[in-house]
C-alpha angles and dihedrals in degrees: 000000000000122000109212129180133182139208125222088245096058124095117256110275098020110125137182124198129226085234087076090068096050092121089063089061099044093093091060094061092082098032111038110207120236121236091243094053090045093052093047090052089053094045095048091050088051088060102264115140118241095263094048091045090055092047090049093047093049091048092052092047092050094050092049093048093051092048097042097041092060094049103030095108090057091045093051091051091056098037110029096180092056117105124198091257090054090053091049091052093051094044091051088063092067100028117118118239124223084242109048095211088064097058110143090221092055095043094047095048095043090055093046093058100034116133087243095051096173090058090044094054092045089053092059097026096123097049093039090052095051092040094054089042091055094043089055088066090064086077093154089086100032112100103166117043100192096116109105099234 
């Protein structure tokens, strides 16, 4: 599986893989980021002050926990490698924030297609790292395991 992303400035068909940014994630191998810290990083870089970033992160986590905790037994039956933390991380990607401009989905995607992709990936590196790690546990649908995470 290769994750590719494009900028508006690129010619049609030109792609760049997340694998090209592996060095940005090396630091997380020894110290795995928490979902809370990852969300705070994203929200602060999306111009939320520290207090608002903490409130937004906690709100997202609470919503994810309430959704996942009710359905985790069913999730576990379908994806036996997935842990609750992985499910929270994946759920956070699509979770609506109390402030719409701080949606994890929007922030992540905006940074992946930014003109300065290296800076964009660095801005969301903690969440992107744990998100991709969690997605890898959904191996039922992964045919090609060439992605580094």
